[in-house]
C-alpha positions in Angstrom: 0.0 0.1 -0.3 1.0 3.5 -0.9 -0.4 6.8 0.7 1.0 10.0 -0.5 -0.6 12.9 1.3 -0.9 16.8 -0.1 -2.0 19.7 2.0 -4.0 22.6 0.6 -5.1 25.8 2.6 -8.7 24.6 3.4 -8.4 20.8 3.1 -5.8 17.6 2.8 -5.4 15.3 0.0 -5.2 11.4 1.1 -4.0 9.2 -2.1 -4.4 5.2 -1.2 -3.0 3.3 -4.2 -3.3 -0.3 -4.2 -4.5 -1.4 -0.5 -4.6 -5.1 0.0 -7.9 -6.3 2.5 -5.9 -6.4 5.6 -4.8 -3.1 5.3 -9.1 -2.0 5.2 -9.3 -1.9 8.8 -6.3 0.4 9.4 -8.0 2.8 6.7 -11.1 2.7 8.4 -9.9 3.1 11.5 -7.5 6.1 10.9 -9.6 7.9 8.2 -13.4 6.7 9.9 -14.2 5.6 6.4 -17.8 3.5 6.4 -16.1 -0.5 5.9 -18.6 -1.1 3.1 -18.1 1.8 1.2 -13.9 1.1 1.1 -15.1 -2.7 0.2 -16.9 -1.3 -3.0 -14.0 0.3 -3.8 -12.1 -1.8 -3.6 -14.5 -4.7 -5.6 -13.3 -5.3 -8.9 -15.5 -4.4 -12.1 -17.5 -1.9 -9.8 -19.9 0.6 -12.1 -19.8 4.4 -11.2 -21.8 5.2 -8.3 -22.1 7.9 -5.9 -23.4 7.9 -2.1 -24.2 9.9 0.8 -23.0 8.4 4.1 -23.2 11.0 6.9 -20.6 13.9 6.7 -18.8 11.9 3.7 -20.1 12.1 -0.2 -18.3 9.0 -2.0 -17.9 8.4 -5.5 -16.9 5.7 -7.6 -15.4 6.4 -11.2 -13.6 4.5 -14.1 -10.7 5.4 -16.1 -10.4 4.0 -19.1 -6.5 1.5 -18.6 -6.5 -0.7 -21.6 -6.2 -0.6 -25.2 -8.6 -0.8 -28.3 -6.3 -3.8 -30.5 -6.6 -6.0 -27.3 -9.7 -8.6 -27.7 -11.4 -8.1 -24.5 -15.2 -7.1 -23.9 -15.4 -6.9 -19.8 -15.2 -3.7 -18.2 -12.4 -4.8 -15.7 -10.5 -5.6 -18.3 -11.1 -2.3 -20.3 -11.2 0.1 -17.1 -10.1 0.6 -13.7 -11.3 2.1 -10.5 -10.6 5.2 -8.5 -12.8 5.9 -5.7 -13.1 9.4 -3.7 -14.1 10.0 -0.2 -15.2 13.4 0.4 -15.4 15.2 3.7 -15.5 19.1 4.1 -12.2 19.6 5.0 -10.0 15.9 3.6 -9.9 14.3 -0.1 -9.3 10.6 -0.1 -8.7 8.7 -3.1 -8.6 4.8 -3.1 -7.5 3.0 -5.9 -5.3 -0.3 -7.1 -3.8 1.0 -10.4 -1.4 3.4 -11.0 -3.0 6.7 -12.6 -0.7 9.3 -14.6 -3.7 12.0 -13.9 -3.4 11.9 -10.3 0.3 13.3 -10.4 -0.9 16.9 -10.9 0.4 20.0 -8.9 -2.4 22.1 -7.8 -1.9 25.9 -6.0 -2.5 25.5 -2.1 -5.5 28.1 -2.3 -7.7 25.6 -4.8 -11.2 24.5 -2.9 -11.5 20.9 -2.3 -14.4 20.3 -5.3 -12.2 22.0 -7.8 -9.9 19.7 -7.1 -12.0 16.3 -7.3 -13.7 18.0 -10.3 -10.5 18.3 -12.0 -9.4 15.1 -11.7 -12.6 13.6 -13.0 -12.2 16.0 -15.9 -8.8 13.8 -16.3 -10.2 10.7 -15.4 -12.9 11.1 -18.4 -10.3 12.2 -20.5 -8.7 9.1 -20.8 -12.1 8.1 -22.7 -11.4 10.4 -25.2 -8.6 8.4 -27.1 -9.9 4.8 -27.3 -13.4 6.5 -28.0 -11.6 8.4 -31.6 -9.4 5.1 -32.4 -12.6 2.9 -32.1 -15.0 5.6 -34.1 -11.4 5.2 -36.9 -11.4 1.7 -37.1 -15.0 1.7 -37.8 -14.4 3.8 -40.6 -11.7 1.8 -41.8 -13.4 -1.3 -41.9 -16.1 0.5 -43.9 -13.7 1.2 -46.3 -12.3 -2.0 -46.7 -16.4 -3.1 -46.7 -17.1 -1.1 -50.0 -14.2 0.6 -51.5 -12.0 -3.1 -51.4 -12.1 -6.6 -50.6 -14.6 -7.3 -47.9 -13.0 -10.8 -47.2 -9.8 -8.9 -45.4 -12.8 -8.0 -43.0 -13.0 -10.3 -39.8 -16.1 -10.8 -38.0 -14.5 -11.2 -34.7 -12.8 -7.9 -34.9 -16.1 -6.2 -35.6 -17.4 -8.0 -32.7 -14.6 -6.6 -30.0 -15.7 -3.4 -31.8 -19.0 -3.6 -31.2 -18.4 -4.4 -27.6 -16.3 -2.4 -26.5 -18.2 0.6 -27.8 -21.0 -0.7 -26.3 -18.9 -1.1 -22.5 -17.6 2.7 -23.1 -21.0 3.9 -23.7 -22.7 1.7 -20.6 -19.4 3.2 -18.4 -19.9 6.7 -19.4 -24.1 6.9 -19.3 -23.8 5.5 -15.6 -20.7 7.9 -15.2 -23.0 10.9 -16.0 -26.2 9.3 -14.4 -23.7 9.8 -10.8 -22.5 13.6 -12.3 -26.2 14.5 -12.3 -27.2 13.3 -8.9 -24.3 15.0 -7.2 -25.3 18.2 -9.0 -26.2 19.4 -6.2 -23.0 19.7 -4.3 -21.1 19.9 -7.7 -23.4 22.5 -9.7 -21.4 25.5 -8.0 -18.1 24.7 -9.6 -17.4 26.2 -12.9 -15.9 23.1 -14.1 -19.1 21.1 -13.5 -20.9 22.0 -16.9 -17.3 21.5 -19.0 -17.4 17.8 -17.4 -21.0 17.6 -18.0 -20.2 18.4 -22.0 -17.2 16.3 -22.6 -19.8 13.2 -21.1 -22.4 14.0 -23.9 -19.2 14.3 -26.8 -18.3 10.5 -25.4 -21.4 9.5 -25.0 -22.4 10.7 -28.6 -19.5 9.3 -30.0 -19.8 5.9 -28.6 -23.5 5.4 -29.4 -22.4 6.3 -33.1 -19.9 3.9 -33.0 -22.7 1.2 -31.5 -24.5 2.2 -34.3 -22.2 2.1 -37.2 -20.6 -1.1 -35.5 -24.2 -2.8 -35.9 -24.7 -1.7 -39.2 -21.7 -2.9 -40.6 -22.1 -6.4 -38.9 -25.1 -6.7 -40.9 -24.1 -5.4 -43.6 -21.0 -7.8 -43.7 -23.2 -10.9 -43.1 -25.5 -9.4 -46.4 -22.3 -9.1 -48.7 -21.1 -12.6 -47.5 -24.7 -14.3 -47.8 -25.0 -12.7 -51.2 -21.5 -14.4 -52.6 -22.8 -17.5 -51.3 -25.8 -16.8 -53.4 -23.5 -15.9 -56.4 -21.8 -19.8 -56.4 -24.9 -21.6 -55.8 -26.4 -19.7 -58.5 -23.1 -20.7 -60.7 -23.3 -24.2 -59.6 -27.2 -23.9 -60.5 -26.8 -22.9 -64.0 -23.9 -25.0 -64.4 -25.8 -28.3 -63.1 -28.9 -27.3 -65.9 -26.0 -27.4 -68.5 -24.7 -30.6 -67.6 -27.3 -32.2 -66.3 -29.0 -32.9 -69.9 -25.9 -34.4 -71.1 -25.1 -36.5 -68.7 -28.2 -37.7 -69.0 -27.4 -39.0 -72.7 -24.7 -40.1 -71.9 -25.5 -42.2 -69.3 -28.7 -44.0 -71.5 -25.9 -44.4 -74.0 -23.5 -46.0 -71.6 -25.5 -48.5 -70.9 -24.4 -52.3 -71.5 -27.7 -53.6 -73.0 -27.1 -56.1 -76.0 -30.1 -54.8 -78.0 -30.2 -51.1 -78.5 -30.8 -50.1 -81.4 -28.8 -47.2 -81.9 -25.4 -48.3 -81.6 -25.3 -50.0 -84.8 -25.5 -46.7 -86.5 -22.9 -45.6 -88.3 -23.0 -42.1 -87.6 -24.4 -42.4 -83.7 -21.6 -41.1 -82.0 -21.8 -37.7 -83.9 -25.5 -37.5 -83.8 -25.2 -37.9 -80.0 -23.0 -35.1 -80.2 -24.7 -32.8 -82.2 -27.9 -33.8 -80.3 -26.0 -32.5 -77.1 -24.5 -29.2 -78.7 -28.2 -28.3 -79.5 -29.2 -29.0 -76.4 -26.9 -27.0 -74.9 -27.6 -24.1 -77.3 -31.5 -24.4 -76.4 -30.6 -24.0 -72.7 -28.4 -21.0 -72.7 -31.6 -19.0 -75.2 -34.2 -20.0 -72.8 -31.4 -18.8 -70.1 -31.1 -15.5 -72.0 -34.6 -15.2 -72.5 -35.3 -15.2 -68.7 -32.4 -12.9 -68.0 -30.3 -15.7 -65.7 -27.3 -15.2 -67.6 
């Protein structure tokens, strides 16, 4: 467990990184925190939440800590959480992962809510790059499908893009709800509206990515089905030409002793001519029906 303390004019910021379960009681006694809230702050995969408990406002937020290139589709794999305990004269942050955005140096005069919202804004900023990267990846796949070779697109890749966009959207939606719930204590800050605007932009991007990914999956499957239908159609056309020829060859390949045509001097040439006529008739019929 690593503890970092910073003193400001009106409050103290205590950052606790990577605490173990056995550290919960120590943290609880030293800072007077609710045991169950501390437990929530260490629970893996916990979604953002807001809770007011006596004289403390408790928040859980998540920061993006992965890469869209990884084949992952779970909240706990894509992001890590950070818990905030807001007292009147103290800010406590608890997290397992190491976050670069927590290494900030602020003026001693900054207010507690201002510092809290700045951290939240920096944390939301971690979602910006993956959101843009996913949108760009979808555009790239769309170009491959419509302008290049759709065979270069893998359905698995589309699945993970869709899943990651959906997870980002879900986390951001819950975060937006948490921010709205805490509006009463944070709305007076100048950064509050900026955070709401940032959340809205990220949500719009991810919502579009989810919709575009769904459409691309449907388009990809439609194109694949169309190509399969073309192959079946081509095989059907070949079958239509060769089935009657196979029938003729089969009839004259039978080893019966008494077959009147077997003694014809021009039987072979007549059979070939008859097959050619059958092929021409089938071809003309297909052309009139605009099948080929």
